[in-house]
OpenMM code with the backbone's topology and positions (N, CA, C; nanometers):
from openmm import Vec3, app, unit

residues = "MET SER ASP GLU TYR PHE GLU ASP ASP ASP ASP TYR THR ILE PRO CYS PRO MET CYS GLY GLU GLU ILE TYR ASP ASP VAL SER MET CYS PRO LYS CYS GLY GLU TYR LEU LEU ASN GLN GLU ARG ARG PHE TRP ASP ASN LYS PRO LYS TRP LEU VAL GLN LEU ALA VAL LEU PHE ALA VAL LEU ALA ALA ILE GLY PHE ALA MET PRO TRP LEU SER THR LEU MET VAL LEU LEU GLY GLY".split()
positions = [
    Vec3(0.1006, -0.1806, 0.0342),
    Vec3(-0.0138, 0.0039, -0.0438),
    Vec3(0.0419, 0.1390, -0.0108),
    Vec3(0.0269, 0.1733, -0.0721),
    Vec3(0.1172, 0.3622, -0.0244),
    Vec3(0.1002, 0.4543, 0.0556),
    Vec3(0.2201, 0.4972, 0.1166),
    Vec3(0.2347, 0.6130, 0.2361),
    Vec3(0.1250, 0.6589, 0.2258),
    Vec3(0.0583, 0.7025, 0.1375),
    Vec3(-0.0516, 0.8730, 0.1472),
    Vec3(-0.1942, 0.8358, 0.2756),
    Vec3(-0.2055, 0.6945, 0.2254),
    Vec3(-0.2918, 0.6235, 0.3192),
    Vec3(-0.2818, 0.5983, 0.5014),
    Vec3(-0.1827, 0.6132, 0.4395),
    Vec3(-0.1127, 0.6336, 0.6300),
    Vec3(-0.0625, 0.7680, 0.6832),
    Vec3(-0.1263, 0.8968, 0.6322),
    Vec3(-0.0543, 0.9888, 0.7028),
    Vec3(-0.1153, 1.0931, 0.7913),
    Vec3(0.0085, 1.0677, 0.9045),
    Vec3(-0.0549, 1.0873, 1.0517),
    Vec3(-0.1179, 1.2757, 1.0368),
    Vec3(-0.2318, 1.2409, 1.0554),
    Vec3(-0.3806, 1.3744, 1.0960),
    Vec3(-0.3157, 1.4144, 1.2485),
    Vec3(-0.2050, 1.4022, 1.3855),
    Vec3(-0.2255, 1.4362, 1.4770),
    Vec3(-0.1217, 1.5529, 1.5083),
    Vec3(-0.0980, 1.6504, 1.3645),
    Vec3(-0.0310, 1.7647, 1.3264),
    Vec3(-0.1322, 1.8542, 1.3430),
    Vec3(-0.2484, 1.8515, 1.3656),
    Vec3(-0.3421, 2.0061, 1.3637),
    Vec3(-0.2646, 2.0739, 1.4607),
    Vec3(-0.2469, 2.2561, 1.4127),
    Vec3(-0.2405, 2.3487, 1.4409),
    Vec3(-0.3994, 2.4142, 1.5213),
    Vec3(-0.3844, 2.5083, 1.6306),
    Vec3(-0.4253, 2.5601, 1.6675),
    Vec3(-0.4094, 2.6669, 1.7277),
    Vec3(-0.4785, 2.8125, 1.7050),
    Vec3(-0.3938, 2.9121, 1.7986),
    Vec3(-0.3937, 2.8885, 1.9640),
    Vec3(-0.3311, 2.9634, 2.0657),
    Vec3(-0.3278, 2.9149, 2.1984),
    Vec3(-0.4416, 3.0261, 2.2247),
    Vec3(-0.5108, 3.0186, 2.3191),
    Vec3(-0.6210, 3.1447, 2.3828),
    Vec3(-0.5747, 3.1944, 2.4035),
    Vec3(-0.4435, 3.2259, 2.4767),
    Vec3(-0.4572, 3.3601, 2.5681),
    Vec3(-0.3032, 3.4072, 2.4786),
    Vec3(-0.2453, 3.3503, 2.4119),
    Vec3(-0.0798, 3.4326, 2.3245),
    Vec3(-0.1846, 3.4312, 2.1596),
    Vec3(-0.2004, 3.3303, 2.1197),
    Vec3(-0.2553, 3.3505, 1.9900),
    Vec3(-0.1379, 3.2556, 1.8820),
    Vec3(-0.0529, 3.2104, 1.9434),
    Vec3(0.0650, 3.1270, 1.8911),
    Vec3(0.0131, 3.0138, 1.8578),
    Vec3(0.0253, 2.9500, 1.7214),
    Vec3(0.0092, 2.8479, 1.6787),
    Vec3(0.0527, 2.7045, 1.7354),
    Vec3(0.0032, 2.6144, 1.8106),
    Vec3(0.0338, 2.5241, 1.8513),
    Vec3(-0.0138, 2.4457, 1.8319),
    Vec3(0.0227, 2.2604, 1.8881),
    Vec3(-0.0296, 2.1293, 1.8456),
    Vec3(-0.1293, 2.1316, 1.9370),
    Vec3(-0.2348, 2.0781, 1.8958),
    Vec3(-0.4185, 2.0842, 1.9493),
    Vec3(-0.3974, 1.9795, 2.0947),
    Vec3(-0.2715, 1.8999, 2.1030),
    Vec3(-0.3235, 1.7702, 2.1913),
    Vec3(-0.1410, 1.8094, 2.3127),
    Vec3(-0.1458, 1.9303, 2.2970),
    Vec3(0.0248, 1.9613, 2.3482),
    Vec3(-0.0856, 2.0157, 2.4757),
    Vec3(-0.0457, 2.0056, 2.6181),
    Vec3(-0.1120, 2.0812, 2.7269),
    Vec3(-0.0195, 2.1830, 2.8197),
    Vec3(0.0561, 2.2376, 2.7655),
    Vec3(0.1333, 2.3669, 2.7542),
    Vec3(0.1624, 2.4419, 2.6589),
    Vec3(0.1002, 2.6323, 2.6491),
    Vec3(0.1614, 2.6269, 2.5116),
    Vec3(0.3489, 2.7038, 2.5358),
    Vec3(0.3973, 2.6384, 2.4370),
    Vec3(0.5582, 2.6678, 2.4687),
    Vec3(0.6314, 2.8236, 2.4401),
    Vec3(0.5607, 2.9000, 2.4002),
    Vec3(0.5492, 3.0132, 2.4042),
    Vec3(0.5194, 3.1004, 2.5692),
    Vec3(0.3801, 3.1248, 2.5869),
    Vec3(0.3383, 3.1597, 2.7107),
    Vec3(0.3778, 3.0865, 2.8386),
    Vec3(0.4042, 2.9662, 2.8034),
    Vec3(0.3587, 2.8537, 2.9365),
    Vec3(0.2077, 2.8690, 2.9808),
    Vec3(0.1046, 2.8905, 2.9241),
    Vec3(-0.0087, 2.8509, 3.0013),
    Vec3(-0.0705, 2.7465, 2.9438),
    Vec3(-0.1096, 2.7115, 3.0777),
    Vec3(-0.1989, 2.5345, 3.0765),
    Vec3(-0.3328, 2.5720, 2.9583),
    Vec3(-0.3269, 2.4111, 2.8588),
    Vec3(-0.4370, 2.4719, 2.8008),
    Vec3(-0.5549, 2.3422, 2.7872),
    Vec3(-0.5378, 2.2610, 2.9059),
    Vec3(-0.6314, 2.1407, 2.9323),
    Vec3(-0.7385, 2.1642, 3.0647),
    Vec3(-0.8735, 2.1884, 3.0365),
    Vec3(-1.0169, 2.2098, 3.0671),
    Vec3(-1.0152, 2.3638, 3.0460),
    Vec3(-0.9613, 2.4231, 2.9147),
    Vec3(-1.0378, 2.5477, 2.9193),
    Vec3(-1.1005, 2.6168, 2.8397),
    Vec3(-1.1927, 2.6486, 2.9004),
    Vec3(-1.3192, 2.7079, 2.7924),
    Vec3(-1.2393, 2.8118, 2.6992),
    Vec3(-1.2698, 2.7440, 2.5581),
    Vec3(-1.1838, 2.8525, 2.5040),
    Vec3(-1.3467, 2.9689, 2.4394),
    Vec3(-1.2987, 3.1397, 2.4193),
    Vec3(-1.4270, 3.2170, 2.3558),
    Vec3(-1.3304, 3.2584, 2.2126),
    Vec3(-1.4182, 3.2997, 2.1788),
    Vec3(-1.3908, 3.3668, 2.0410),
    Vec3(-1.2717, 3.4931, 2.0518),
    Vec3(-1.3685, 3.5840, 2.1108),
    Vec3(-1.2913, 3.7016, 2.1970),
    Vec3(-1.1458, 3.6869, 2.2496),
    Vec3(-1.1329, 3.5670, 2.3094),
    Vec3(-1.0033, 3.5954, 2.4369),
    Vec3(-0.8954, 3.6120, 2.3616),
    Vec3(-0.8365, 3.5712, 2.2383),
    Vec3(-0.7114, 3.6783, 2.2149),
    Vec3(-0.6910, 3.7497, 2.0716),
    Vec3(-0.8261, 3.7993, 2.0993),
    Vec3(-0.8725, 3.9544, 1.9907),
    Vec3(-0.7595, 4.0637, 2.0633),
    Vec3(-0.7479, 4.1737, 2.0338),
    Vec3(-0.7258, 4.2634, 2.0503),
    Vec3(-0.8129, 4.3574, 2.1172),
    Vec3(-0.7914, 4.4163, 2.1777),
    Vec3(-0.8882, 4.4707, 2.2916),
    Vec3(-0.9873, 4.6315, 2.2015),
    Vec3(-0.9110, 4.6316, 2.1453),
    Vec3(-0.8831, 4.7490, 2.0314),
    Vec3(-1.0557, 4.7085, 1.9425),
    Vec3(-0.9914, 4.5843, 1.8392),
    Vec3(-1.1070, 4.5116, 1.7347),
    Vec3(-1.2628, 4.4136, 1.8307),
    Vec3(-1.2355, 4.4292, 1.9381),
    Vec3(-1.3565, 4.4098, 2.0080),
    Vec3(-1.3897, 4.5280, 2.0586),
    Vec3(-1.3914, 4.6385, 2.0864),
    Vec3(-1.4687, 4.7388, 2.0474),
    Vec3(-1.5126, 4.8197, 1.9116),
    Vec3(-1.4196, 4.7573, 1.8797),
    Vec3(-1.4822, 4.8547, 1.7390),
    Vec3(-1.5816, 4.7613, 1.6390),
    Vec3(-1.5929, 4.6474, 1.6927),
    Vec3(-1.7053, 4.5193, 1.6858),
    Vec3(-1.8645, 4.5741, 1.7152),
    Vec3(-1.8008, 4.6085, 1.8644),
    Vec3(-1.9056, 4.6698, 1.9721),
    Vec3(-1.9781, 4.8132, 1.8725),
    Vec3(-1.9101, 4.8642, 1.8304),
    Vec3(-1.8969, 5.0389, 1.7855),
    Vec3(-2.0147, 5.0107, 1.6717),
    Vec3(-1.9184, 4.9533, 1.5589),
    Vec3(-2.0226, 4.8648, 1.4453),
    Vec3(-2.1660, 4.7986, 1.4755),
    Vec3(-2.2015, 4.7242, 1.5465),
    Vec3(-2.3167, 4.6265, 1.5987),
    Vec3(-2.4130, 4.8062, 1.6466),
    Vec3(-2.3528, 4.8682, 1.7359),
    Vec3(-2.4389, 5.0072, 1.8171),
    Vec3(-2.5222, 5.0766, 1.6468),
    Vec3(-2.3693, 5.1220, 1.5690),
    Vec3(-2.4114, 5.2264, 1.4826),
    Vec3(-2.4973, 5.1621, 1.3568),
    Vec3(-2.5178, 5.0030, 1.3632),
    Vec3(-2.5878, 4.9373, 1.2466),
    Vec3(-2.7749, 4.9116, 1.3138),
    Vec3(-2.7272, 4.8899, 1.4429),
    Vec3(-2.8845, 4.8801, 1.5334),
    Vec3(-2.9297, 5.0537, 1.4671),
    Vec3(-2.8664, 5.1683, 1.5174),
    Vec3(-2.9389, 5.2755, 1.5275),
    Vec3(-2.9965, 5.3456, 1.3726),
    Vec3(-2.8868, 5.2345, 1.2424),
    Vec3(-2.9263, 5.2650, 1.1377),
    Vec3(-3.0698, 5.1954, 1.0725),
    Vec3(-3.0672, 5.0936, 1.1756),
    Vec3(-3.1714, 5.0386, 1.1452),
    Vec3(-3.3001, 5.1033, 1.1784),
    Vec3(-3.2534, 5.1926, 1.3055),
    Vec3(-3.3952, 5.2011, 1.3880),
    Vec3(-3.4656, 5.3252, 1.3206),
    Vec3(-3.3699, 5.4236, 1.2743),
    Vec3(-3.3704, 5.5583, 1.2561),
    Vec3(-3.4769, 5.5767, 1.1171),
    Vec3(-3.5360, 5.4906, 1.0656),
    Vec3(-3.6371, 5.4909, 0.9436),
    Vec3(-3.7592, 5.5033, 1.0499),
    Vec3(-3.7731, 5.3672, 1.0830),
    Vec3(-3.9055, 5.3577, 1.2303),
    Vec3(-3.9364, 5.4871, 1.2974),
    Vec3(-3.8379, 5.4951, 1.3313),
    Vec3(-3.8400, 5.6395, 1.4517),
    Vec3(-3.8690, 5.7871, 1.3663),
    Vec3(-3.8488, 5.8202, 1.2618),
    Vec3(-3.8394, 5.9162, 1.1816),
    Vec3(-3.9832, 5.9088, 1.0947),
    Vec3(-4.0587, 5.7557, 1.1033),
    Vec3(-4.1872, 5.7406, 1.0534),
    Vec3(-4.2897, 5.7399, 1.2040),
    Vec3(-4.2392, 5.7390, 1.2672),
    Vec3(-4.3383, 5.7121, 1.4188),
    Vec3(-4.3395, 5.8671, 1.4848),
    Vec3(-4.2215, 5.9258, 1.4182),
    Vec3(-4.2723, 6.0837, 1.4517),
    Vec3(-4.3428, 6.1585, 1.3485),
    Vec3(-4.3499, 6.1468, 1.2615),
    Vec3(-4.4559, 6.1933, 1.1628),
    Vec3(-4.5850, 6.1346, 1.2387),
    Vec3(-4.6005, 6.0588, 1.2400),
    Vec3(-4.7457, 5.9737, 1.3007),
    Vec3(-4.7970, 6.0711, 1.3845),
    Vec3(-4.6795, 6.0823, 1.4876),
    Vec3(-4.7334, 6.1422, 1.5552),
    Vec3(-4.7361, 6.2575, 1.6371),
    Vec3(-4.6774, 6.3553, 1.4462),
    Vec3(-4.6773, 6.5420, 1.4742),
    Vec3(-4.5683, 6.5810, 1.5160),
    Vec3(-4.5025, 6.4459, 1.5819),
    Vec3(-4.3532, 6.5880, 1.6399),
    Vec3(-4.2741, 6.5970, 1.5009),
] * unit.nanometer
topology = app.Topology()
chain = topology.addChain("A")
for resn in residues:
    res = topology.addResidue(resn, chain)
    for name in ("N", "CA", "C"):
        topology.addAtom(name, app.Element.getBySymbol(name[0]), res)
């Protein structure tokens, strides 16, 4: 048989939830930052810069205001304001 059928699938990498360094998914400690990885809940925003999170929240608020403005202006016209 060919060796391609026996490829090793154990070399998948994931970003460290603390520092973002690409690490193998089966290690128990990040070699860069030293943070232990076992039994940790991984959240999407954990390893993102703070400014990126703030920018995403700002865009969400602006989108909500932009969506509500036509409704509010129509309501004001109907109420006679």
